[in-house]
N, CA, C and O atoms as a DFTB+ gen file, in Angstrom:
672 C
 N C O
     1  1     197.712     182.004      60.088
     2  2     196.862     181.508      59.026
     3  2     196.332     182.658      58.163
     4  3     196.030     182.463      56.985
     5  1     196.221     183.849      58.743
     6  2     195.766     185.012      57.968
     7  2     196.706     185.253      56.797
     8  3     196.257     185.530      55.685
     9  1     198.015     185.150      57.041
    10  2     198.984     185.390      55.971
    11  2     198.781     184.397      54.822
    12  3     198.847     184.791      53.658
    13  1     198.541     183.146      55.121
    14  2     198.297     182.132      54.087
    15  2     197.045     182.478      53.286
    16  3     197.033     182.336      52.063
    17  1     195.990     182.931      53.968
    18  2     194.761     183.342      53.280
    19  2     195.038     184.510      52.334
    20  3     194.566     184.521      51.197
    21  1     195.811     185.498      52.812
    22  2     196.122     186.667      51.985
    23  2     196.980     186.284      50.783
    24  3     196.761     186.791      49.683
    25  1     197.951     185.398      50.978
    26  2     198.791     184.949      49.858
    27  2     197.961     184.208      48.807
    28  3     198.210     184.337      47.609
    29  1     196.989     183.442      49.257
    30  2     196.124     182.734      48.307
    31  2     195.259     183.713      47.532
    32  3     195.066     183.554      46.327
    33  1     194.734     184.728      48.218
    34  2     193.933     185.744      47.525
    35  2     194.797     186.483      46.504
    36  3     194.332     186.804      45.410
    37  1     196.040     186.748      46.857
    38  2     196.965     187.386      45.931
    39  2     197.160     186.508      44.692
    40  3     197.178     187.019      43.572
    41  1     197.303     185.211      44.878
    42  2     197.472     184.288      43.748
    43  2     196.243     184.295      42.846
    44  3     196.372     184.208      41.625
    45  1     195.047     184.399      43.437
    46  2     193.814     184.458      42.641
    47  2     193.811     185.712      41.783
    48  3     193.483     185.645      40.598
    49  1     194.170     186.852      42.355
    50  2     194.217     188.100      41.594
    51  2     195.260     188.026      40.489
    52  3     195.005     188.470      39.370
    53  1     196.427     187.472      40.785
    54  2     197.487     187.385      39.782
    55  2     197.086     186.468      38.636
    56  3     197.469     186.718      37.493
    57  1     196.333     185.424      38.909
    58  2     195.867     184.518      37.853
    59  2     194.947     185.240      36.881
    60  3     194.859     184.868      35.711
    61  1     194.258     186.276      37.364
    62  2     193.386     187.080      36.501
    63  2     194.147     188.175      35.770
    64  3     193.545     188.952      35.029
    65  1     195.463     188.252      35.965
    66  2     196.276     189.261      35.302
    67  2     196.251     190.614      35.990
    68  3     196.682     191.606      35.401
    69  1     195.760     190.682      37.214
    70  2     195.680     191.945      37.941
    71  2     196.985     192.228      38.672
    72  3     197.734     191.316      39.019
    73  1     197.239     193.516      38.898
    74  2     198.344     193.912      39.765
    75  2     197.952     193.509      41.174
    76  3     196.920     193.952      41.678
    77  1     198.747     192.688      41.810
    78  2     198.319     192.100      43.076
    79  2     199.324     192.346      44.194
    80  3     199.823     191.403      44.807
    81  1     199.619     193.619      44.457
    82  2     200.488     193.910      45.592
    83  2     199.761     193.521      46.873
    84  3     198.531     193.490      46.912
    85  1     200.518     193.227      47.910
    86  2     199.894     192.832      49.173
    87  2     199.043     193.973      49.728
    88  3     198.019     193.719      50.363
    89  1     199.448     195.228      49.500
    90  2     198.630     196.362      49.947
    91  2     197.275     196.341      49.245
    92  3     196.242     196.569      49.874
    93  1     197.282     196.070      47.948
    94  2     196.014     196.001      47.211
    95  2     195.145     194.853      47.732
    96  3     193.932     195.007      47.872
    97  1     195.753     193.722      48.014
    98  2     195.004     192.580      48.539
    99  2     194.410     192.933      49.893
   100  3     193.246     192.639      50.164
   101  1     195.216     193.567      50.744
   102  2     194.739     193.920      52.082
   103  2     193.566     194.894      52.023
   104  3     192.679     194.846      52.876
   105  1     193.552     195.776      51.026
   106  2     192.488     196.777      50.903
   107  2     191.302     196.280      50.076
   108  3     190.288     196.972      49.987
   109  1     191.407     195.113      49.479
   110  2     190.350     194.631      48.585
   111  2     189.129     194.130      49.349
   112  3     189.185     193.816      50.538
   113  1     188.032     194.072      48.616
   114  2     186.761     193.595      49.156
   115  2     186.944     192.192      49.733
   116  3     187.569     191.338      49.104
   117  1     186.413     191.956      50.898
   118  2     186.431     190.627      51.489
   119  2     187.580     190.348      52.439
   120  3     187.490     189.438      53.263
   121  1     188.659     191.115      52.340
   122  2     189.818     190.838      53.190
   123  2     189.511     191.074      54.658
   124  3     189.923     190.287      55.511
   125  1     188.793     192.148      54.965
   126  2     188.475     192.397      56.381
   127  2     187.581     191.290      56.934
   128  3     187.718     190.914      58.098
   129  1     186.668     190.762      56.115
   130  2     185.808     189.659      56.564
   131  2     186.638     188.413      56.864
   132  3     186.388     187.721      57.851
   133  1     187.630     188.125      56.008
   134  2     188.508     186.974      56.236
   135  2     189.313     187.153      57.519
   136  3     189.414     186.232      58.329
   137  1     189.881     188.340      57.700
   138  2     190.709     188.603      58.889
   139  2     189.871     188.566      60.162
   140  3     190.319     188.040      61.181
   141  1     188.660     189.119      60.114
   142  2     187.791     189.071      61.288
   143  2     187.369     187.634      61.594
   144  3     187.248     187.265      62.762
   145  1     187.144     186.821      60.560
   146  2     186.824     185.411      60.787
   147  2     187.978     184.719      61.515
   148  3     187.759     184.016      62.502
   149  1     189.209     184.919      61.028
   150  2     190.364     184.282      61.668
   151  2     190.547     184.792      63.103
   152  3     190.922     184.025      63.990
   153  1     190.286     186.071      63.328
   154  2     190.382     186.633      64.677
   155  2     189.331     186.011      65.589
   156  3     189.621     185.671      66.736
   157  1     188.109     185.862      65.077
   158  2     187.038     185.221      65.840
   159  2     187.439     183.799      66.230
   160  3     187.263     183.398      67.381
   161  1     187.976     183.039      65.278
   162  2     188.391     181.662      65.554
   163  2     189.501     181.619      66.609
   164  3     189.513     180.734      67.465
   165  1     190.428     182.572      66.544
   166  2     191.499     182.629      67.534
   167  2     190.918     182.787      68.940
   168  3     191.285     182.050      69.855
   169  1     190.015     183.747      69.104
   170  2     189.434     183.966      70.429
   171  2     188.600     182.771      70.882
   172  3     188.565     182.465      72.074
   173  1     187.933     182.096      69.963
   174  2     187.178     180.894      70.305
   175  2     188.124     179.783      70.778
   176  3     187.835     179.092      71.754
   177  1     189.242     179.618      70.088
   178  2     190.188     178.553      70.427
   179  2     190.859     178.768      71.780
   180  3     191.199     177.801      72.463
   181  1     191.052     180.030      72.173
   182  2     191.679     180.276      73.479
   183  2     190.624     180.491      74.564
   184  3     190.901     181.041      75.630
   185  1     189.409     180.042      74.259
   186  2     188.313     180.014      75.239
   187  2     187.851     181.402      75.691
   188  3     187.428     181.581      76.833
   189  1     187.936     182.380      74.786
   190  2     187.379     183.707      75.042
   191  2     186.163     183.915      74.139
   192  3     186.134     184.825      73.310
   193  1     185.167     183.058      74.316
   194  2     183.977     183.085      73.461
   195  2     183.267     184.434      73.444
   196  3     182.812     184.840      72.375
   197  1     183.142     185.162      74.567
   198  2     182.474     186.469      74.493
   199  2     183.165     187.425      73.515
   200  3     182.503     188.174      72.798
   201  1     184.494     187.392      73.492
   202  2     185.229     188.239      72.550
   203  2     185.010     187.730      71.125
   204  3     184.867     188.527      70.198
   205  1     184.984     186.413      70.948
   206  2     184.730     185.833      69.627
   207  2     183.361     186.261      69.104
   208  3     183.229     186.604      67.930
   209  1     182.348     186.243      69.959
   210  2     181.018     186.690      69.542
   211  2     181.016     188.167      69.169
   212  3     180.325     188.568      68.233
   213  1     181.777     188.972      69.885
   214  2     181.884     190.394      69.568
   215  2     182.520     190.592      68.192
   216  3     182.064     191.423      67.407
   217  1     183.568     189.830      67.903
   218  2     184.227     189.914      66.596
   219  2     183.277     189.440      65.491
   220  3     183.248     190.030      64.411
   221  1     182.506     188.390      65.747
   222  2     181.518     187.912      64.765
   223  2     180.481     188.992      64.490
   224  3     180.091     189.205      63.342
   225  1     180.035     189.675      65.540
   226  2     179.071     190.770      65.363
   227  2     179.696     191.891      64.545
   228  3     179.041     192.465      63.675
   229  1     180.956     192.205      64.817
   230  2     181.656     193.249      64.080
   231  2     181.741     192.897      62.594
   232  3     181.585     193.769      61.739
   233  1     181.988     191.629      62.289
   234  2     182.034     191.176      60.900
   235  2     180.677     191.377      60.225
   236  3     180.605     191.815      59.077
   237  1     179.623     191.057      60.934
   238  2     178.271     191.254      60.396
   239  2     177.998     192.734      60.165
   240  3     177.451     193.113      59.129
   241  1     178.374     193.566      61.122
   242  2     178.115     195.003      61.035
   243  2     178.932     195.661      59.924
   244  3     178.395     196.446      59.142
   245  1     180.218     195.348      59.850
   246  2     181.099     195.999      58.886
   247  2     180.998     195.431      57.478
   248  3     181.122     196.170      56.502
   249  1     180.776     194.126      57.363
   250  2     180.863     193.461      56.059
   251  2     179.565     192.838      55.564
   252  3     179.503     192.393      54.418
   253  1     178.524     192.793      56.399
   254  2     177.300     192.108      55.998
   255  2     177.526     190.623      55.832
   256  3     176.885     189.979      55.002
   257  1     178.437     190.075      56.622
   258  2     178.878     188.685      56.505
   259  2     178.654     187.990      57.841
   260  3     179.163     188.439      58.868
   261  1     177.897     186.896      57.834
   262  2     177.608     186.165      59.068
   263  2     178.300     184.806      58.994
   264  3     177.977     183.972      58.149
   265  1     179.263     184.601      59.901
   266  2     179.967     183.320      59.973
   267  2     179.823     182.808      61.394
   268  3     180.251     183.463      62.344
   269  1     179.216     181.630      61.538
   270  2     179.009     181.045      62.855
   271  2     180.307     180.834      63.605
   272  3     181.340     180.525      63.013
   273  1     180.241     181.004      64.903
   274  2     181.439     180.989      65.744
   275  2     182.180     179.649      65.724
   276  3     183.381     179.617      65.993
   277  1     181.505     178.559      65.418
   278  2     182.159     177.248      65.367
   279  2     182.486     176.787      63.949
   280  3     183.028     175.697      63.770
   281  1     182.167     177.594      62.944
   282  2     182.520     177.240      61.567
   283  2     184.039     177.175      61.456
   284  3     184.750     177.993      62.040
   285  1     184.525     176.198      60.703
   286  2     185.974     176.023      60.592
   287  2     186.381     175.858      59.131
   288  3     185.809     175.051      58.399
   289  1     187.379     176.639      58.724
   290  2     187.978     176.513      57.398
   291  2     189.489     176.426      57.573
   292  3     190.069     177.160      58.373
   293  1     190.127     175.524      56.820
   294  2     191.581     175.403      56.856
   295  2     192.214     176.574      56.111
   296  3     191.521     177.486      55.660
   297  1     193.527     176.537      55.990
   298  2     194.262     177.634      55.359
   299  2     193.840     177.848      53.910
   300  3     193.351     176.935      53.245
   301  1     194.039     179.075      53.438
   302  2     193.690     179.420      52.072
   303  2     192.236     179.805      51.889
   304  3     191.745     179.821      50.760
   305  1     191.530     180.118      52.973
   306  2     190.121     180.521      52.913
   307  2     190.036     181.944      52.371
   308  3     190.665     182.857      52.906
   309  1     189.252     182.130      51.301
   310  2     189.131     183.440      50.665
   311  2     187.663     183.798      50.490
   312  3     186.872     183.011      49.969
   313  1     187.316     184.997      50.934
   314  2     186.008     185.577      50.643
   315  2     186.271     186.724      49.680
   316  3     186.898     187.715      50.052
   317  1     185.799     186.597      48.449
   318  2     186.040     187.639      47.452
   319  2     185.187     188.878      47.720
   320  3     185.689     190.001      47.677
   321  1     183.914     188.676      47.994
   322  2     182.984     189.772      48.275
   323  2     182.086     189.315      49.420
   324  3     181.341     188.351      49.247
   325  1     182.126     189.965      50.582
   326  2     181.473     189.426      51.776
   327  2     179.975     189.680      51.902
   328  3     179.305     189.011      52.689
   329  1     179.440     190.623      51.152
   330  2     178.030     190.979      51.355
   331  2     177.105     189.793      51.147
   332  3     177.133     189.140      50.104
   333  1     176.283     189.525      52.158
   334  2     175.289     188.465      52.063
   335  2     175.809     187.063      52.289
   336  3     175.050     186.104      52.148
   337  1     177.074     186.909      52.634
   338  2     177.619     185.577      52.917
   339  2     177.128     185.136      54.293
   340  3     177.284     185.857      55.279
   341  1     176.534     183.945      54.349
   342  2     176.039     183.381      55.605
   343  2     176.556     181.951      55.712
   344  3     176.318     181.124      54.831
   345  1     177.269     181.670      56.808
   346  2     177.853     180.348      57.019
   347  2     177.422     179.843      58.389
   348  3     177.692     180.477      59.408
   349  1     176.754     178.705      58.404
   350  2     176.289     178.092      59.645
   351  2     177.463     177.724      60.539
   352  3     178.566     177.457      60.062
   353  1     177.214     177.714      61.820
   354  2     178.254     177.458      62.813
   355  2     178.836     176.048      62.751
   356  3     179.942     175.829      63.245
   357  1     178.135     175.096      62.166
   358  2     178.619     173.711      62.130
   359  2     179.348     173.357      60.833
   360  3     179.778     172.216      60.663
   361  1     179.490     174.305      59.929
   362  2     180.130     174.044      58.640
   363  2     181.621     173.778      58.834
   364  3     182.289     174.447      59.623
   365  1     182.132     172.782      58.094
   366  2     183.550     172.445      58.094
   367  2     184.082     172.607      56.678
   368  3     183.496     172.095      55.724
   369  1     185.193     173.321      56.545
   370  2     185.778     173.555      55.232
   371  2     187.243     173.187      55.196
   372  3     187.962     173.383      56.176
   373  1     187.685     172.659      54.081
   374  2     189.077     172.265      53.905
   375  2     189.946     173.423      53.462
   376  3     189.628     174.585      53.713
   377  1     191.051     173.096      52.797
   378  2     191.989     174.102      52.314
   379  2     191.479     174.720      51.018
   380  3     190.805     174.070      50.219
   381  1     191.818     175.985      50.834
   382  2     191.576     176.695      49.579
   383  2     190.105     176.737      49.179
   384  3     189.751     176.407      48.048
   385  1     189.261     177.141      50.107
   386  2     187.840     177.355      49.820
   387  2     187.660     178.831      49.471
   388  3     188.112     179.708      50.206
   389  1     186.994     179.101      48.337
   390  2     186.758     180.467      47.882
   391  2     185.265     180.714      47.776
   392  3     184.537     179.916      47.185
   393  1     184.806     181.831      48.353
   394  2     183.390     182.194      48.326
   395  2     183.203     183.544      47.656
   396  3     183.986     184.469      47.873
   397  1     182.163     183.651      46.841
   398  2     181.752     184.928      46.260
   399  2     180.605     185.502      47.091
   400  3     180.242     184.929      48.119
   401  1     180.039     186.610      46.665
   402  2     178.987     187.285      47.441
   403  2     177.682     186.489      47.457
   404  3     177.378     185.742      46.528
   405  1     176.927     186.669      48.531
   406  2     175.602     186.083      48.633
   407  2     175.558     184.585      48.830
   408  3     174.498     183.978      48.682
   409  1     176.673     183.979      49.157
   410  2     176.721     182.525      49.364
   411  2     176.098     182.180      50.712
   412  3     176.381     182.829      51.719
   413  1     175.248     181.157      50.725
   414  2     174.669     180.650      51.968
   415  2     175.085     179.191      52.111
   416  3     174.835     178.373      51.226
   417  1     175.725     178.875      53.239
   418  2     176.096     177.494      53.556
   419  2     175.412     177.195      54.878
   420  3     175.881     177.606      55.939
   421  1     174.290     176.467      54.804
   422  2     173.459     176.323      55.988
   423  2     173.053     174.907      56.302
   424  3     173.250     173.980      55.516
   425  1     172.476     174.770      57.487
   426  2     172.062     173.438      57.920
   427  2     170.619     173.143      57.533
   428  3     169.859     174.029      57.145
   429  1     170.277     171.884      57.652
   430  2     168.910     171.416      57.487
   431  2     168.688     170.401      58.598
   432  3     169.320     169.345      58.632
   433  1     167.784     170.737      59.499
   434  2     167.499     169.879      60.658
   435  2     168.760     169.577      61.478
   436  3     168.967     168.452      61.934
   437  1     169.587     170.596      61.652
   438  2     170.772     170.457      62.487
   439  2     171.980     169.821      61.828
   440  3     172.996     169.601      62.488
   441  1     171.892     169.523      60.549
   442  2     173.005     168.887      59.836
   443  2     173.554     169.858      58.795
   444  3     172.808     170.426      57.996
   445  1     174.866     170.033      58.822
   446  2     175.513     171.054      57.996
   447  2     176.466     170.465      56.966
   448  3     176.911     169.325      57.106
   449  1     176.782     171.245      55.922
   450  2     177.685     170.791      54.869
   451  2     179.146     170.691      55.312
   452  3     179.579     171.331      56.270
   453  1     179.883     169.864      54.576
   454  2     181.335     169.782      54.676
   455  2     181.896     170.083      53.297
   456  3     181.499     169.463      52.310
   457  1     182.816     171.031      53.227
   458  2     183.489     171.375      51.982
   459  2     184.923     170.891      52.088
   460  3     185.634     171.258      53.024
   461  1     185.355     170.074      51.144
   462  2     186.726     169.571      51.175
   463  2     187.664     170.604      50.545
   464  3     187.339     171.791      50.541
   465  1     188.797     170.195      50.023
   466  2     189.817     171.118      49.519
   467  2     189.505     171.614      48.110
   468  3     188.875     170.922      47.310
   469  1     189.970     172.844      47.831
   470  2     189.902     173.449      46.496
   471  2     188.470     173.552      45.982
   472  3     188.149     173.074      44.894
   473  1     187.620     174.180      46.782
   474  2     186.214     174.361      46.425
   475  2     185.965     175.839      46.135
   476  3     186.355     176.707      46.915
   477  1     185.313     176.117      45.006
   478  2     184.895     177.471      44.646
   479  2     183.375     177.517      44.676
   480  3     182.714     176.652      44.102
   481  1     182.816     178.528      45.347
   482  2     181.365     178.683      45.430
   483  2     181.002     180.034      44.823
   484  3     181.378     181.081      45.351
   485  1     180.262     180.005      43.700
   486  2     179.904     181.208      42.971
   487  2     178.841     182.047      43.659
   488  3     178.171     181.596      44.587
   489  1     178.706     183.252      43.193
   490  2     177.802     184.239      43.771
   491  2     176.367     183.727      43.865
   492  3     175.811     183.203      42.900
   493  1     175.786     183.891      45.043
   494  2     174.390     183.535      45.256
   495  2     174.109     182.055      45.432
   496  3     172.952     181.667      45.591
   497  1     175.134     181.224      45.408
   498  2     174.921     179.775      45.546
   499  2     174.503     179.426      46.971
   500  3     174.863     180.109      47.930
   501  1     173.740     178.355      47.084
   502  2     173.280     177.850      48.381
   503  2     173.714     176.396      48.511
   504  3     173.538     175.600      47.588
   505  1     174.282     176.057      49.666
   506  2     174.646     174.673      49.982
   507  2     173.935     174.362      51.284
   508  3     174.247     174.937      52.327
   509  1     172.976     173.447      51.219
   510  2     172.077     173.238      52.354
   511  2     172.087     171.780      52.801
   512  3     172.003     170.866      51.979
   513  1     172.189     171.575      54.109
   514  2     172.040     170.244      54.690
   515  2     173.337     169.474      54.788
   516  3     174.420     169.999      54.529
   517  1     173.201     168.219      55.167
   518  2     174.359     167.348      55.383
   519  2     174.859     166.801      54.048
   520  3     174.613     165.648      53.693
   521  1     175.570     167.666      53.319
   522  2     176.140     167.266      52.037
   523  2     177.658     167.364      52.132
   524  3     178.202     168.118      52.939
   525  1     178.323     166.589      51.295
   526  2     179.778     166.647      51.209
   527  2     180.144     167.171      49.831
   528  3     179.779     166.592      48.808
   529  1     180.867     168.273      49.827
   530  2     181.400     168.833      48.592
   531  2     182.843     168.347      48.526
   532  3     183.696     168.811      49.282
   533  1     183.107     167.418      47.625
   534  2     184.424     166.779      47.571
   535  2     185.477     167.712      46.980
   536  3     185.175     168.857      46.642
   537  1     186.709     167.228      46.855
   538  2     187.838     168.025      46.372
   539  2     187.635     168.514      44.943
   540  3     187.055     167.824      44.104
   541  1     188.131     169.733      44.690
   542  2     188.180     170.309      43.342
   543  2     186.805     170.454      42.708
   544  3     186.597     170.056      41.562
   545  1     185.871     171.020      43.453
   546  2     184.511     171.238      42.956
   547  2     184.269     172.734      42.789
   548  3     184.637     173.532      43.650
   549  1     183.643     173.105      41.665
   550  2     183.176     174.470      41.441
   551  2     181.658     174.452      41.502
   552  3     181.014     173.607      40.880
   553  1     181.092     175.380      42.249
   554  2     179.638     175.501      42.347
   555  2     179.252     176.799      41.653
   556  3     179.705     177.877      42.038
   557  1     178.413     176.688      40.627
   558  2     178.049     177.834      39.813
   559  2     177.183     178.842      40.550
   560  3     176.582     178.543      41.582
   561  1     177.137     180.044      39.990
   562  2     176.333     181.117      40.562
   563  2     174.877     180.687      40.678
   564  3     174.309     180.113      39.749
   565  1     174.286     180.973      41.826
   566  2     172.874     180.709      42.128
   567  2     172.484     179.236      42.144
   568  3     171.295     178.921      42.186
   569  1     173.444     178.336      42.113
   570  2     173.130     176.905      42.224
   571  2     172.615     176.611      43.631
   572  3     173.001     177.271      44.595
   573  1     171.746     175.621      43.737
   574  2     171.241     175.178      45.039
   575  2     171.653     173.720      45.211
   576  3     171.106     172.826      44.565
   577  1     172.623     173.496      46.090
   578  2     173.198     172.168      46.290
   579  2     172.563     171.525      47.518
   580  3     172.686     172.032      48.633
   581  1     171.881     170.400      47.298
   582  2     171.254     169.665      48.403
   583  2     171.702     168.202      48.431
   584  3     171.255     167.421      49.271
   585  1     172.597     167.841      47.494
   586  2     173.139     166.476      47.435
   587  2     174.652     166.555      47.312
   588  3     175.195     167.584      46.911
   589  1     175.331     165.471      47.656
   590  2     176.792     165.433      47.595
   591  2     177.297     165.800      46.203
   592  3     176.663     165.496      45.193
   593  1     178.469     166.472      46.177
   594  2     179.104     166.851      44.919
   595  2     180.362     166.009      44.739
   596  3     181.269     166.079      45.569
   597  1     180.436     165.208      43.665
   598  2     181.611     164.360      43.462
   599  2     182.860     165.181      43.136
   600  3     182.762     166.303      42.638
   601  1     184.021     164.618      43.418
   602  2     185.298     165.280      43.147
   603  2     185.407     165.662      41.676
   604  3     184.881     164.977      40.799
   605  1     186.099     166.766      41.425
   606  2     186.370     167.270      40.075
   607  2     185.101     167.493      39.264
   608  3     185.024     167.120      38.094
   609  1     184.106     168.106      39.902
   610  2     182.864     168.374      39.182
   611  2     182.492     169.848      39.275
   612  3     183.049     170.607      40.068
   613  1     181.536     170.222      38.440
   614  2     180.922     171.547      38.475
   615  2     179.456     171.323      38.792
   616  3     178.792     170.518      38.139
   617  1     178.949     172.030      39.791
   618  2     177.543     171.907      40.193
   619  2     176.782     173.105      39.640
   620  3     177.129     174.253      39.917
   621  1     175.736     172.829      38.853
   622  2     174.978     173.890      38.197
   623  2     173.491     173.649      38.339
   624  3     173.041     172.503      38.311
   625  1     172.715     174.724      38.492
   626  2     171.263     174.634      38.436
   627  2     170.566     174.592      39.773
   628  3     171.181     174.602      40.839
   629  1     169.225     174.543      39.665
   630  2     168.339     174.474      40.835
   631  2     167.354     173.339      40.589
   632  3     166.464     173.484      39.751
   633  1     167.481     172.229      41.282
   634  2     168.574     171.851      42.174
   635  2     169.840     171.572      41.368
   636  3     169.773     171.245      40.184
   637  1     170.980     171.704      42.016
   638  2     172.262     171.558      41.322
   639  2     172.480     170.129      40.840
   640  3     172.160     169.160      41.528
   641  1     173.033     170.034      39.640
   642  2     173.375     168.756      39.017
   643  2     174.875     168.775      38.734
   644  3     175.411     169.797      38.306
   645  1     175.552     167.663      38.967
   646  2     177.001     167.575      38.773
   647  2     177.349     167.327      37.313
   648  3     176.765     166.464      36.657
   649  1     178.300     168.090      36.822
   650  2     178.908     167.872      35.509
   651  2     180.396     167.686      35.767
   652  3     181.028     168.556      36.366
   653  1     180.965     166.573      35.327
   654  2     182.386     166.331      35.558
   655  2     183.229     167.290      34.732
   656  3     182.915     167.575      33.576
   657  1     184.321     167.794      35.347
   658  2     185.240     168.679      34.641
   659  2     186.019     167.875      33.619
   660  3     186.208     166.669      33.779
   661  1     186.474     168.552      32.554
   662  2     187.320     167.891      31.558
   663  2     188.608     167.422      32.210
   664  3     189.109     168.059      33.136
   665  1     189.144     166.309      31.728
   666  2     190.390     165.748      32.267
   667  2     191.582     166.305      31.506
   668  3     192.258     165.567      30.790
   669  1     191.845     167.589      31.651
   670  2     192.970     168.212      30.945
   671  2     194.059     168.563      31.893
   672  3     195.089     169.097      31.480
């Protein structure tokens, strides 16, 4: 699954017109956090939780990124900049979820968010509580999401309000 994540990050860089060799992707900000997350999940799945916790601690120490040991993201998970990223252990994420720096995805009274497929979360955004972020949603920088986000929308503001994307 790490390879799929790296290929997706490469596609993001290429869409911006950047030179996106796999070496550049591997050395770019956020890649070590993604790889350590996948390594942590591997050790958790094979019932080596102490090793998984050690890898989670290493991610926090090296990248300033805290991802709960039970958090789950499908293939195509990309962290562009890991500093300040905090993800609760109960968070569930679909395919192609992209996070920028300072993103917090946390619980409220023990209930955590679910992110579906093709979700982008901008720098400093917060997603709190038992909310569902549906497919193809962009969450703007510093938005605070406390309610469900409908498919094909952009969430902006504090508290975040949904604006439907153009149908182009």
